[in-house]
C-alpha positions as CSV (number, residue, x, y, z in Angstrom):
1,X,24.9,-3.7,23.0
2,X,22.1,-5.7,22.4
3,X,20.5,-5.4,19.0
4,X,17.7,-7.0,17.4
5,X,17.4,-7.2,13.7
6,X,13.6,-7.0,12.7
7,X,13.2,-8.9,9.3
8,X,15.2,-12.1,8.1
9,X,15.4,-11.4,4.8
10,X,18.8,-11.5,3.0
11,X,19.8,-7.5,3.9
12,X,18.4,-8.1,7.5
13,X,20.4,-11.3,8.0
14,X,23.4,-10.0,6.4
15,X,23.3,-7.0,8.9
16,X,22.9,-9.2,11.9
17,X,26.0,-11.2,10.9
18,X,28.2,-7.7,11.1
19,X,26.7,-7.2,14.2
20,X,27.5,-10.5,15.5
21,X,31.2,-10.1,14.2
22,X,31.3,-6.7,15.6
23,X,30.8,-8.8,19.2
24,X,27.4,-7.4,20.2
25,X,24.3,-9.6,21.4
26,X,22.3,-9.9,18.3
27,X,18.9,-11.7,17.8
28,X,17.4,-12.1,14.4
29,X,13.8,-11.7,14.4
30,X,11.4,-13.6,11.6
31,X,7.5,-12.7,11.2
32,X,7.2,-16.4,10.5
33,X,8.1,-18.7,13.6
34,X,8.4,-21.7,11.4
35,X,11.5,-19.8,9.4
36,X,13.0,-18.9,12.7
37,X,13.1,-22.6,13.6
38,X,14.5,-23.7,10.3
39,X,17.1,-21.1,10.1
40,X,18.0,-22.0,14.1
41,X,18.3,-25.7,13.2
42,X,20.3,-25.2,9.8
43,X,22.2,-22.2,10.6
44,X,21.3,-21.0,7.4
45,X,19.1,-18.7,5.3
46,X,17.6,-19.5,2.3
47,X,17.8,-16.0,1.0
48,X,22.0,-16.3,1.7
49,X,22.4,-19.8,0.1
50,X,25.8,-21.6,1.0
51,X,25.9,-18.5,4.2
52,X,26.7,-20.5,7.5
53,X,24.9,-18.0,10.2
54,X,27.2,-17.3,13.2
55,X,27.0,-19.5,16.2
56,X,26.4,-16.2,18.4
57,X,23.6,-15.0,16.2
58,X,20.1,-15.9,18.4
59,X,16.8,-16.4,16.2
60,X,13.4,-16.1,17.2
61,X,9.7,-15.7,16.0
62,X,8.8,-13.8,18.9
63,X,8.6,-10.1,19.1
64,X,9.9,-10.7,23.0
65,X,13.1,-10.7,21.8
66,X,13.2,-6.9,21.5
67,X,12.6,-6.3,25.2
68,X,15.9,-4.4,26.5
69,X,17.2,-3.7,23.2
70,X,19.1,-0.8,22.8
71,X,19.5,-1.2,18.8
72,X,16.7,-2.0,16.7
73,X,17.3,-2.7,13.0
74,X,14.1,-2.2,10.9
75,X,14.7,-4.6,7.7
76,X,11.5,-5.3,6.4
77,X,10.3,-4.7,3.0
78,X,9.0,-1.1,2.3
79,X,5.2,-2.2,2.1
80,X,5.5,-3.9,5.6
81,X,7.4,-1.2,7.8
82,X,4.1,0.4,9.0
83,X,2.5,-2.7,10.3
84,X,5.4,-4.3,11.5
85,X,6.7,-0.6,13.4
86,X,3.2,-0.8,15.3
87,X,4.2,-4.3,16.4
88,X,7.5,-3.0,17.5
89,X,6.7,0.3,19.4
90,X,5.6,-1.2,22.7
91,X,9.3,-2.6,23.2
92,X,10.9,0.5,22.3
93,X,12.0,3.1,25.1
94,X,13.8,6.8,24.7
95,X,17.0,5.3,24.8
96,X,16.4,2.8,21.9
97,X,17.8,3.8,18.7
98,X,15.7,2.2,15.5
99,X,17.4,2.1,12.6
100,X,15.9,1.8,9.1
101,X,17.7,-0.2,6.5
102,X,14.1,-0.4,3.9
103,X,14.6,0.9,0.8
104,X,10.9,2.4,-0.4
105,X,8.8,5.4,-0.2
106,X,5.1,4.4,1.0
107,X,2.3,4.2,-1.4
108,X,-0.2,7.1,-1.5
109,X,1.1,8.6,1.9
110,X,4.6,9.5,-0.2
111,X,6.6,9.1,3.6
112,X,10.0,7.9,3.8
113,X,10.6,4.6,5.6
114,X,12.0,6.6,8.9
115,X,8.9,9.0,9.2
116,X,6.8,6.0,8.9
117,X,8.4,4.7,11.8
118,X,8.5,7.9,14.0
119,X,4.8,8.1,13.4
120,X,3.9,4.5,14.3
121,X,6.3,4.4,17.0
122,X,4.6,7.6,18.7
123,X,8.4,9.3,18.4
124,X,9.3,7.5,21.5
125,X,13.0,7.3,20.1
126,X,15.6,8.4,17.9
127,X,15.4,7.0,13.9
128,X,18.3,6.6,11.7
129,X,19.0,5.5,8.3
130,X,21.5,3.3,6.9
131,X,21.8,3.0,2.9
132,X,24.4,2.6,0.4
133,X,25.6,0.1,-2.6
134,X,25.3,-2.9,0.0
135,X,24.1,-6.5,-1.7
136,X,23.5,-9.0,1.2
137,X,25.3,-11.3,-1.0
138,X,28.6,-9.5,-0.9
139,X,28.3,-8.5,2.4
140,X,27.3,-11.9,4.0
141,X,30.7,-13.0,2.9
142,X,32.9,-9.9,4.0
143,X,33.6,-8.4,0.8
144,X,34.5,-4.4,1.2
145,X,31.7,-2.7,1.5
146,X,30.6,1.1,2.5
147,X,27.6,2.6,3.5
148,X,25.7,5.8,4.9
149,X,24.8,6.2,8.7
150,X,22.0,9.2,8.5
151,X,20.4,10.9,11.2
152,X,19.8,14.7,12.1
153,X,21.1,14.1,15.4
154,X,24.7,13.5,14.4
155,X,25.3,11.6,17.8
156,X,22.6,9.3,16.7
157,X,24.4,8.6,13.3
158,X,27.7,8.2,15.1
159,X,26.4,5.7,17.2
160,X,25.1,3.8,14.4
161,X,28.4,3.8,12.4
162,X,30.3,2.5,15.5
163,X,27.8,-0.3,15.7
164,X,28.4,-1.5,12.4
165,X,31.7,-0.5,11.4
166,X,34.4,-2.8,10.9
167,X,37.6,-4.1,8.3
168,X,34.8,-4.8,5.5
169,X,32.1,-2.7,6.4
170,X,33.0,1.1,6.5
171,X,30.4,3.4,7.6
172,X,30.3,7.4,6.7
173,X,27.7,9.6,8.5
174,X,25.0,12.4,7.6
175,X,22.9,14.7,8.7
176,X,21.1,14.3,5.5
177,X,18.7,11.4,6.2
178,X,16.1,13.2,4.0
179,X,18.7,12.6,0.6
180,X,20.2,9.1,1.9
181,X,16.5,7.8,1.9
182,X,15.3,9.2,-1.5
183,X,18.2,8.0,-3.1
184,X,17.7,4.8,-1.7
185,X,14.0,4.5,-2.9
186,X,14.5,6.4,-6.3
187,X,17.5,4.1,-7.4
188,X,15.2,1.6,-7.4
189,X,13.0,2.8,-10.4
190,X,16.4,3.4,-12.4
191,X,17.7,0.2,-11.9
192,X,14.5,-1.2,-13.3
193,X,14.9,1.1,-16.5
194,X,18.5,-0.2,-16.5
195,X,17.2,-3.7,-16.8
196,X,14.7,-2.9,-19.5
197,X,17.5,-1.6,-21.3
198,X,19.1,-4.5,-21.5
199,X,16.0,-7.0,-22.1
200,X,15.7,-4.7,-25.0
201,X,19.3,-5.5,-26.6
202,X,20.5,-1.6,-25.6
203,X,24.4,-1.7,-24.5
204,X,26.5,0.4,-22.5
205,X,25.8,3.6,-23.9
206,X,22.0,3.8,-23.5
207,X,22.5,2.6,-19.7
208,X,25.2,5.5,-19.4
209,X,22.5,7.9,-20.6
210,X,20.2,6.7,-18.6
211,X,21.6,6.7,-15.3
212,X,23.4,10.1,-15.8
213,X,19.9,11.7,-16.8
214,X,18.0,9.8,-13.9
215,X,20.3,11.3,-11.5
216,X,19.9,14.6,-12.6
217,X,16.3,13.9,-12.3
218,X,16.4,12.0,-8.8
219,X,18.5,15.2,-7.5
220,X,16.3,17.7,-8.7
221,X,13.3,16.0,-6.6
222,X,15.6,15.2,-3.8
223,X,16.6,18.9,-3.3
224,X,12.8,19.9,-3.8
225,X,12.1,17.6,-0.9
226,X,14.6,19.1,1.4
227,X,17.9,16.8,0.6
228,X,21.5,17.9,-0.2
229,X,22.9,17.9,-3.4
230,X,26.2,16.2,-2.6
231,X,24.4,13.4,-1.1
232,X,22.9,12.1,-4.1
233,X,26.5,12.2,-5.6
234,X,27.8,10.0,-2.9
235,X,27.5,6.5,-1.6
236,X,23.7,6.4,-1.0
237,X,23.2,8.1,-4.0
238,X,25.2,7.2,-7.3
239,X,26.9,4.6,-5.6
240,X,23.8,2.7,-4.7
241,X,22.2,3.6,-8.3
242,X,25.5,2.1,-10.1
243,X,25.5,-1.5,-8.0
244,X,21.8,-1.6,-8.4
245,X,21.8,-0.8,-12.2
246,X,24.6,-3.3,-13.1
247,X,24.2,-6.2,-10.9
248,X,22.3,-9.8,-11.3
249,X,22.0,-9.3,-7.5
250,X,19.6,-6.4,-8.2
251,X,15.7,-7.8,-8.3
252,X,14.7,-4.5,-10.0
253,X,17.3,-4.9,-12.7
254,X,16.2,-8.8,-13.4
255,X,12.8,-7.8,-13.3
256,X,13.1,-4.9,-15.7
257,X,15.0,-7.3,-18.4
258,X,12.1,-9.4,-18.4
259,X,9.9,-6.5,-19.2
260,X,12.2,-5.3,-22.1
261,X,11.8,-9.1,-23.1
262,X,8.2,-8.3,-23.6
263,X,6.8,-9.5,-20.4
264,X,4.7,-7.5,-18.4
265,X,5.2,-6.0,-15.4
266,X,3.4,-8.4,-13.0
267,X,4.6,-11.7,-15.2
268,X,8.4,-10.1,-14.5
269,X,7.5,-9.8,-10.7
270,X,6.3,-13.4,-10.4
271,X,9.3,-14.6,-12.1
272,X,11.8,-12.9,-10.0
273,X,9.8,-14.3,-7.1
274,X,10.9,-11.8,-4.6
275,X,9.8,-8.1,-3.6
276,X,10.6,-5.3,-6.4
277,X,10.8,-2.3,-4.7
278,X,11.5,-0.2,-7.5
279,X,7.8,-1.3,-8.8
280,X,6.1,0.6,-5.8
281,X,8.6,3.3,-5.5
282,X,8.0,4.2,-9.5
283,X,4.2,5.1,-8.4
284,X,5.4,6.8,-5.2
285,X,8.1,9.4,-7.0
286,X,5.4,9.9,-10.1
287,X,3.1,11.3,-7.7
288,X,5.8,13.2,-5.7
289,X,6.9,14.6,-9.0
290,X,3.3,15.7,-10.0
291,X,3.0,17.3,-6.2
292,X,6.2,19.0,-6.3
293,X,5.9,20.1,-9.9
294,X,9.3,18.5,-10.9
295,X,9.8,17.3,-14.4
296,X,11.3,13.7,-14.4
297,X,10.8,12.2,-17.6
298,X,12.7,9.1,-17.3
299,X,10.9,8.2,-14.1
300,X,7.2,9.3,-15.4
301,X,8.3,7.3,-18.3
302,X,9.2,3.8,-16.0
303,X,5.6,4.5,-14.0
304,X,3.7,4.8,-17.6
305,X,5.0,1.4,-18.9
306,X,4.6,-0.3,-15.2
307,X,1.2,1.0,-14.6
308,X,-0.5,1.8,-18.0
309,X,1.1,-0.5,-20.2
310,X,2.7,1.9,-22.7
311,X,4.9,0.3,-24.8
312,X,8.8,0.4,-24.0
313,X,9.8,1.2,-27.6
314,X,7.4,3.8,-28.0
315,X,8.7,5.5,-24.7
316,X,12.3,5.0,-25.7
317,X,11.3,6.9,-29.0
318,X,9.8,10.0,-27.2
319,X,12.3,10.1,-24.9
320,X,14.8,10.5,-27.5
321,X,12.8,12.9,-29.3
322,X,12.1,15.7,-26.6
323,X,13.2,18.8,-27.3
324,X,16.6,20.2,-27.2
325,X,17.9,21.5,-23.9
326,X,21.4,22.4,-22.0
327,X,22.5,19.5,-20.1
328,X,23.2,21.7,-17.0
329,X,20.4,24.2,-17.2
330,X,18.0,22.2,-18.6
331,X,16.8,25.4,-20.7
332,X,15.0,24.6,-23.8
333,X,16.2,25.4,-27.0
334,X,13.3,26.3,-29.5
């Protein structure tokens, strides 16, 4: 199968290696021709230091590499999905399968990544999502990893499963693309919050409280938007939440640690030096919760810290002093 991975960050590169290992004809496209040339020469991506790229992997800065591609993977940062989607649209056909692996929700429109791609490509082909607890750094060195291929058309989800699955990259299928994509975006906000906890010196009890109650919030919103409850407890939901909230591979957690140590959101992101998706998702999730009338105190608090400069300690005190509630029903006790 001819496959093109659009986006040469760490995740796009790692997925291109998986496809190469599975015997596909794979091209990795970069928006920067100079970066593409450098990777082709050195056979290394600076985002995955020390990892040798397969000899079979083609690297290009020319969108013409998309001609005839049967499988196209959209692996750009969430803020670039719309712009890049427009660029690749002329190369797609009704037979192409387009796979979104970006994690985020578009600012202001509050669209999921697959919705953006469907819109900008004129709904010319089927769009799937691939997501789960999967650090690029670990996939690129072939550590056992599990993800979910989601599409309302289960045949498409299975095609993506077949393309990617091997002895170190296990893929499950799902028809719940809504829940899978919402999980992917929302967990980044929680990872930021867990990083803040680390930066403030809080330990395991606090993070367990935060992750568990945040998952309850994400599930409430996700169901309201059409997702299935079981998805949020699976690989794309709880699985991705665990890996992102506990690992130093996570840019979101690293940024949160810096904020917890007293730096502003902008200072933290500048120091991390890469896209912190949770920063953008925090605003979108806040907007969605307001629109849908879903109470999300933890996510709202992250939004207030990031966008309104509310002191982290004040937020913690406010959350801990909230009215008494039943855990499962959210009933308030007066």
